[in-house]
C-alpha positions in Angstrom: 280.0 200.8 59.0 277.3 198.5 57.7 278.7 195.4 59.0 279.4 197.0 62.7 275.7 197.9 63.0 274.7 194.1 61.6 277.3 193.0 64.4 275.6 195.1 66.9 272.0 194.2 66.1 272.8 190.6 66.4 274.7 190.9 69.5 272.8 190.0 72.8 272.5 193.7 73.8 271.1 194.7 70.6 268.6 191.9 70.8 268.1 193.4 74.6 267.8 197.0 73.5 265.6 196.2 70.5 263.2 194.4 72.8 263.4 197.1 75.6 262.3 199.6 72.7 259.4 197.5 72.0 260.8 195.9 68.8 259.9 192.6 67.6 261.9 189.3 67.4 264.2 188.8 64.5 261.9 186.5 62.5 259.1 189.3 62.9 261.6 191.9 61.5 262.7 189.7 59.0 258.9 189.2 57.6 257.9 192.7 58.0 261.2 193.9 55.9 260.2 190.8 53.4 256.6 192.0 52.9 257.4 196.0 53.0 260.4 196.1 50.8 259.9 196.4 47.0 260.7 193.9 44.9 263.9 194.1 42.9 263.0 195.1 39.3 262.7 192.0 37.1 260.9 191.2 34.0 257.0 190.5 34.2 256.1 187.6 35.8 253.1 185.5 35.4 250.7 184.8 38.3 252.2 181.5 39.0 255.6 182.7 38.9 254.5 185.3 41.6 252.4 182.6 43.8 255.4 180.1 43.8 257.7 183.0 45.3 255.7 183.6 47.9 255.0 180.3 49.0 258.9 179.8 49.1 258.8 182.9 51.4 256.4 181.7 53.6 257.7 178.4 53.5 261.4 180.0 54.4 259.9 182.0 57.6 258.1 179.1 58.6 261.2 177.1 58.9 262.7 179.9 60.7 260.1 180.4 63.1 259.9 176.3 63.9 263.9 176.5 64.6 263.2 179.6 66.8 260.5 178.1 68.6 262.3 174.8 69.2 265.1 177.3 70.7 262.9 178.9 72.8 261.3 175.3 74.2 265.1 174.1 74.7 266.0 177.3 76.8 263.1 177.2 78.8 262.7 173.9 79.4 265.3 174.2 82.1 263.2 176.4 83.8 260.3 174.1 84.1 261.9 171.0 85.1 265.7 170.9 87.2 265.3 175.1 87.1 262.1 175.1 89.2 263.4 172.3 91.5 266.7 174.4 92.0 264.6 177.6 92.6 262.7 176.0 95.5 265.2 174.4 97.1 267.2 177.6 97.3 264.0 179.7 98.5 263.5 176.8 101.5 267.4 177.3 102.3 266.9 181.0 102.3 263.8 180.8 104.3 265.5 178.6 106.9 268.8 180.3 107.4 266.5 184.3 107.7 264.5 182.4 110.3 267.5 180.8 112.1 269.6 184.5 112.0 266.5 186.1 113.3 266.2 183.7 116.4 270.0 183.8 117.1 269.5 187.7 117.1 266.8 187.4 119.4 268.3 185.0 121.6 271.3 187.3 122.0 269.5 190.1 122.9 267.7 188.5 125.4 270.8 186.9 127.1 272.0 190.6 127.3 268.9 191.7 129.2 269.2 193.0 132.9 268.0 190.5 135.5 264.2 191.0 136.4 264.2 193.0 139.6 267.5 194.6 139.2 267.9 198.2 140.7 269.9 198.8 137.5 266.9 198.2 134.9 266.3 201.0 132.5 263.0 201.0 134.1 264.6 202.7 137.4 266.5 205.5 135.4 266.5 208.8 135.8 264.1 209.5 132.8 260.9 208.3 134.9 262.6 209.9 137.7 262.5 213.5 136.1 258.7 213.1 134.7 257.7 212.0 138.7 259.8 214.9 140.4 259.8 217.8 137.8 257.0 217.6 135.6 254.6 219.6 137.6 257.3 222.3 137.7 258.2 222.1 134.0 255.1 221.4 132.1 252.4 222.6 134.8 250.1 219.8 133.8 249.1 218.3 137.2 248.5 215.1 135.1 251.8 213.8 134.6 251.0 211.4 131.8 249.7 214.5 130.0 252.6 216.3 130.6 254.9 213.6 129.1 253.1 213.0 126.1 252.6 216.6 125.1 255.8 218.2 126.5 258.5 215.6 126.9 257.3 213.2 123.8 255.3 216.0 121.8 257.4 215.3 118.8 256.3 211.6 119.0 252.4 212.8 119.7 252.6 215.2 116.6 253.4 211.6 114.4 251.2 210.0 116.1 248.5 212.7 114.8 249.5 212.6 111.2 249.4 208.8 111.2 245.7 209.4 111.8 245.4 212.2 109.2 247.5 209.8 106.7 245.2 207.3 107.3 242.1 209.2 106.9 243.4 210.5 103.3 244.0 206.9 102.6 240.7 205.9 103.2 239.4 208.8 101.3 241.5 207.9 98.1 240.3 204.3 98.4 236.5 204.6 99.5 235.2 208.3 98.6 232.7 208.1 95.8 233.6 210.5 92.8 232.1 213.6 91.9 231.3 215.0 88.5 232.2 218.5 87.3 230.5 221.6 88.8 230.0 219.7 92.1 227.0 217.7 90.8 226.7 214.0 92.5 227.5 211.3 90.2 225.4 208.2 89.2 227.5 206.1 91.8 227.3 208.7 94.4 223.5 208.6 94.2 223.2 204.7 94.0 225.4 204.5 97.0 223.0 207.1 98.9 219.8 205.1 97.7 221.5 201.6 98.9 222.6 203.4 102.3 218.9 205.0 103.1 217.7 201.1 103.1 219.5 200.5 106.2 219.2 203.8 107.5 216.7 204.0 110.4 215.5 207.5 110.0 211.9 206.9 111.4 213.0 205.4 114.7 211.6 207.1 117.3 213.1 205.6 120.0 216.7 205.9 118.7 216.0 209.5 117.8 214.4 210.5 121.2 217.4 208.7 123.1 220.2 210.6 120.5 218.4 214.1 121.7 219.1 213.1 125.2 222.5 211.3 124.7 224.1 213.3 121.9 224.5 216.8 124.0 225.8 215.1 126.8 228.3 212.9 125.0 229.7 215.7 123.1 229.7 218.2 126.5 231.5 214.9 128.1 234.3 214.6 125.3 234.6 218.7 125.5 235.4 218.2 129.3 238.0 215.4 128.7 239.8 217.1 126.3 239.8 220.5 128.5 240.6 218.7 131.7 243.2 216.6 130.3 246.2 218.3 132.0 244.1 218.2 135.2 242.8 214.7 135.4 242.8 211.3 133.5 241.8 212.2 130.2 243.0 214.4 127.0 242.8 214.7 123.2 242.9 210.9 122.3 240.3 209.8 124.8 238.4 213.3 124.5 237.8 213.0 120.5 237.3 209.7 120.6 234.2 210.4 122.9 233.0 213.4 120.7 233.2 211.0 117.4 230.8 208.3 119.1 228.6 211.2 119.5 228.7 212.4 116.0 228.5 208.7 115.2 225.2 208.3 117.0 223.8 211.4 115.7 224.1 209.9 112.0 222.7 206.9 112.9 219.2 208.6 114.5 219.1 211.3 112.2 220.7 210.3 108.8 223.4 212.2 106.5 220.9 214.8 105.2 220.6 216.4 108.7 224.3 215.6 109.9 225.4 217.4 106.9 223.9 220.9 108.0 226.8 221.3 110.3 229.7 218.6 109.4 230.4 218.0 105.5 233.8 216.9 104.2 234.9 220.7 103.6 234.4 220.6 107.8 236.6 217.7 107.8 239.3 219.2 105.8 239.4 222.6 107.2 239.4 221.3 111.0 241.9 218.6 110.3 244.4 221.0 108.8 244.0 223.6 111.1 244.3 221.6 114.0 247.5 220.0 112.7 248.9 223.0 111.7 248.7 224.7 114.7 250.2 221.7 116.6 253.2 221.6 114.0 253.6 225.4 114.4 253.3 225.7 118.1 255.8 222.7 119.2 257.9 223.5 116.4 258.6 227.0 118.1 259.3 225.1 121.7 261.8 222.5 119.5 263.5 225.3 118.7 263.5 227.2 122.1 264.6 224.3 124.1 267.2 223.0 121.4 268.9 226.7 122.2 268.1 227.0 125.5 265.9 230.1 125.2 263.0 231.2 127.0 259.8 230.2 125.5 257.9 233.1 126.8 254.6 231.1 127.3 253.9 231.0 130.7 252.8 227.7 132.7 249.9 229.3 134.9 249.0 227.9 138.0 249.1 224.2 138.4 245.5 223.0 138.5 243.6 225.8 136.9 242.1 225.3 133.6 244.1 227.8 131.9 247.7 226.4 133.0 250.3 224.4 131.7 251.4 226.5 128.7 250.7 225.0 125.5 249.3 221.4 126.4 245.7 222.4 126.6 245.3 223.9 122.9 247.3 220.9 122.0 245.1 218.8 123.8 242.1 220.7 121.8 244.1 220.2 118.6 244.4 216.5 119.0 241.1 216.2 120.0 239.7 217.6 116.8 241.8 215.4 114.9 240.5 212.3 116.4 236.9 213.1 116.4 237.0 214.1 112.7 239.0 211.0 111.6 236.7 208.7 113.7 233.3 210.4 112.1 235.1 210.5 108.5 236.1 206.9 108.8 232.5 205.6 109.7 231.2 207.6 107.1 233.3 206.4 104.3 232.9 203.1 104.9 229.3 203.3 105.0 228.4 205.6 102.5 231.7 206.7 100.7 231.0 210.2 101.2 230.6 212.8 104.0 
């Protein structure tokens, strides 16, 4: 049994297993064993004999270490000379092969494309014809683009909204300043706050007077774009961007202290979660009824009226809230590290 164990420990797999488990080299293990194992019982030795024994032991270990270092240098010498050249050549060869393969695939794809202006081109297929001819009837939206985005392609728009949310979460993880326990501000946050106030024009009378006039108009215009997205050009993405710009202007004019009276980190979380949850749940219901050829029971209303087009209006509101909050969150986090 002892012989089999020694053969296993000296084999390649045994050394690999010992290295993975964090064990040292064989030389280190032998030195540790020699230093820790008690010496065999022997007659009392003089201090000179003990010193000679220690010198012989360290000389033997030094010789073994020199052999191990020589073997290490011999093995790694190949990787430093011919091995490096071989790897570099292989890397260059693979780079050329991959580039040529991609070029060939692209050329083959281009060669199979239909000719420009051909009536059989995909641009002239039944999908766009369906959008134009039956879009108003099936979605209730006068704006064909909004009906396409929030009805025919609503699943894709849901993914885009979640991309914004994930991007905001990533920025929060990377840039948000941590807080101490019990909600108290950490020293890092206080330093960031003090440094930010240097560049904040809190007492700029011209900017503040302009913001008092422009910010309400900007927010009202953003709301108008969102609510009329199914009737005219606009929608949640453009309207949310306008509202986010209004919040950023207010922040630059009056500072974080006044802005935090109505928009905080908690506000961002609640609005983003509620908007995305409503979008996901409402469209899941529409997807389920549509896939099973069932009536959704959601009235489309009168085309052209503000309360029409089924779920498109509330979906526009949800998308606008996500875009607005995300824009403002990005600005505050990149500037100060908090909201």
